[in-house]
C-alpha positions, 0 to 999 in steps of 0.5 A, spaced: 478 497 398 476 503 403 478 503 410 474 499 414 477 501 421 472 503 426 473 508 431 470 511 437 471 518 441 474 518 447 467 521 450 464 515 448 469 510 451 467 514 457 460 513 457 461 505 458 464 506 466 459 501 470 461 496 472 455 492 467 458 496 462 466 497 462 470 499 456 478 501 457 483 503 452 490 500 451 495 502 446 489 506 443 485 499 442 479 499 445 476 493 450 470 491 453 472 488 460 465 487 462 465 479 463 472 480 466 470 484 472 469 479 477 474 474 475 480 480 474 486 477 479 487 484 481 480 484 484 474 489 481 477 496 483 483 497 479 477 495 473 472 500 476 476 506 478 479 506 471 473 505 467 472 509 461 479 511 460 486 509 456 490 505 462 496 503 458 501 506 463 497 502 468 497 496 465 504 496 463 506 497 470 502 491 473 501 486 468 506 480 466 508 479 458 503 474 458 497 478 459 498 482 452 495 476 449 490 474 454 487 481 454 486 480 445 479 476 447 476 483 450 478 487 443 471 490 440 474 492 434 474 499 436 481 504 436 481 510 440 480 517 435 485 522 435 489 517 441 495 521 443 501 519 448 504 524 452 511 525 452 512 523 459 507 517 458 512 516 451 518 517 455 516 511 461 514 507 456 521 506 453 524 507 460 520 500 462 522 496 455 529 498 457 528 495 463 526 488 460 531 488 455 536 488 461 532 483 465 531 487 471 524 484 472 527 477 472 533 478 477 530 477 484 537 475 487 538 470 493 535 476 497 528 473 498 531 466 500 536 469 505 531 473 508 526 468 509 531 463 513 533 469 518 526 471 519 525 463 521 530 463 525 528 469 528 520 465 530 523 459 532 528 463 537 522 467 539 518 461 541 524 458 544 524 464 548 517 464 551 517 456 552 524 455 555 525 461 559 522 463 566 527 469 565 523 476 564 528 479 559 529 473 555 521 475 553 521 482 553 526 480 547 522 475 544 516 479 544 522 485 540 524 479 535 516 477 534 515 483 532 521 484 528 519 477 525 512 480 522 516 486 520 520 481 515 515 477 514 511 483 511 516 485 506 516 479 503 508 477 503 509 485 500 514 482 494 510 476 493 504 479 492 507 484 487 512 478 483 513 472 483 519 470 488 518 462 489 519 457 484 513 457 481 505 461 482 503 455 486 508 455 491 508 463 491 501 463 493 502 458 499 508 462 502 503 468 501 498 464 505 502 462 511 506 468 511 500 473 512 493 469 515 498 463 518 503 467 521 502 474 521 494 474 522 493 478 516 488 476 510 492 476 504 485 478 500 484 483 504 491 486 504 491 485 496 485 488 495 487 495 499 494 495 496 491 495 489 487 500 491 493 504 494 498 503 488 492 505 483 489 511 487 496 513 490 495 519 495 487 520 492 483 523 498 477 519 496 479 512 493 486 511 496 485 507 502 492 509 505 489 515 506 483 514 509 484 514 518 478 518 519 475 520 525 481 520 528 487 522 523 486 527 518 492 529 513 489 534 510 484 539 511 480 537 505 478 531 510 474 537 514 468 537 508 466 530 510 469 526 503 466 519 501 470 513 501 470 509 495 474 504 498 469 503 505 463 505 501 461 510 507 462 518 508 467 520 512 464 524 516 467 531 520 463 531 526 464 535 533 468 528 535 473 528 530 474 535 530 477 533 537 480 527 535 484 530 529 486 536 533 490 532 538 493 528 532 500 530 533 500 527 539 496 521 538 500 519 531 505 515 533 501 511 538 496 510 533 500 507 528 505 504 533 498 499 534 495 500 527 495 492 526 490 491 530 485 495 525 488 490 520 486 484 524 479 487 524 478 489 517 481 482 516 475 479 519 471 485 517 472 483 509 471 475 510 465 476 513 462 481 509 458 479 502 464 482 498 467 477 493 472 474 496 477 468 493 478 462 497 474 465 502 474 459 507 482 458 506 483 465 508 478 464 514 482 458 516 489 461 515 486 466 521 483 461 525 490 458 525 493 464 527 489 466 533 490 459 535 497 459 535 499 466 538 494 467 544 496 459 545 504 462 546 503 467 550 499 462 554 505 459 556 508 466 560 507 465 567 502 471 569 498 476 565 503 482 566 508 479 562 502 477 556 500 483 556 507 487 555 509 481 551 503 483 546 505 490 546 511 490 545 510 486 539 505 490 536 509 497 537 516 494 534 511 491 528 508 498 527 515 501 525 513 498 519 507 502 519 510 508 520 515 506 514 509 506 509 506 512 512 513 517 511 513 514 504 506 518 503 503 522 508 506 529 507 506 527 499 501 530 494 494 529 495 488 530 491 480 529 490 476 525 485 479 518 482 485 516 479 486 518 471 490 514 466 492 520 463 497 522 468 498 516 472 506 517 472 505 524 475 501 521 480 505 516 482 511 521 483 508 526 486 505 522 491 510 518 493 517 520 497 524 516 498 528 514 504 535 515 504 539 510 507 545 506 505 545 499 502 546 496 508 540 498 511 535 496 505 533 489 509 530 495 515 526 498 509 524 492 505 526 496 499 520 500 500 525 507 501 525 507 493 517 508 494 517 512 487 521 506 483 517 501 486 510 505 484 512 506 477 515 498 477 512 495 481 513 488 479 521 490 479 524 486 485 526 490 490 533 488 489 533 492 482 530 499 486 538 502 487 540 500 480 534 504 477 533 510 481 538 515 477 534 513 471 528 515 474 530 521 478 533 523 470 526 522 468 523 526 473 528 532 472 526 532 464 519 533 465 520 538 471 516 533 476 518 533 483 523 527 485 523 527 493 527 524 497 530 525 504 533 522 511 529 517 515 529 523 521 527 528 516 521 525 513 518 523 520 519 531 520 516 533 515 510 527 516 509 530 523 509 537 520 504 535 516 499 532 521 501 537 526 498 543 520 492 539 520 491 539 527 492 546 527 487 547 522 481 542 525 483 546 532 481 553 529 474 549 528 473 547 534 471 553 538 468 548 544 476 545 546 478 549 551 485 554 548 489 554 556 496 554 557 496 547 557 493 547 551 497 551 548 504 548 550 502 541 548 500 544 541 505 549 540 512 546 535 517 550 532 
């Protein structure tokens, strides 16, 4: 009997790259996931971004073992002709399997429970300080505590969206809803959609929403060409207004990120009120309503408007520390144009990420994400394991001549500032109508 195995070429696979005709390859086997796009738990964007490609490394990184059985129902019966695996991918997959054998994806430790208890105490103390004290300083400290509460809840919500931190998936989902929508005022649906796009298209100027802050911030001069955002479905116009704003971005960078949470509030409502497909839309909106009832009600107990405004500013500014941490991990790293590709997924995650060096006792402050390279390569691994696997990842990068960027928190701030400042100077050169006087030169000179 002859070999009845059916093959398709790379070119034919690439032709199935639309939402209504979407094929992918995993380990050389070809799957038709057209009917799965709207039901994919990670949203439609990961499938649309990698349509018509081999996605083995991506699938391995983001899916539990149970997904390998589920995907079989989409198998077309075709194998990918001349399927080859790069040496980097081979080593990555070996390392991934080794970590699985060591049980590192299952060892969550007691960190999440301890942090949740501490965070609950901080939240209660903050509320108590507002309701039970008339002292101005107590109110200001309570505002800071509320900010730190939101930071820690953000880390827990981040963890529970990548892997299960509660005893079962149902409680994990409930915790996500309470932490995100009800207490923090951030739609979990919006956050997952945005965060998934960031992970799979790490540092793509056109596909990664965490890189897209136009018209107020541009981390690369490539934005001066008015790029398209395939996440927001709009053109990021670089016009006379954005030129001026970007020219000053090294001065406005920290204030913008300090209050970036306001943008997250707005984006949460924008998504839920849009026509885009959103799971549990009503529940998500209800959670936001809960937040916008209890938080304004809480600050209404403060004695006057000056304290209410100050309390809110302190809370947002403290929470902004988390936004700085996210920005340090990526903004100064390599960025690229176009969609992500499965063939160099490992390389893009490494070159687009930066680790922050710190002592183990400071892990709580960074939420484990100071090991950003490790997190992007193994997103389903509990944060408590990143310090353990870091030497293995560093060795793998060294073997394949890839940069493993790691520096102190302060050094990362400096490097990020220089990146933002360099783009601002380039924008200033393009802005003929911006006056260049002594004050301007003093404000924009660095080093």
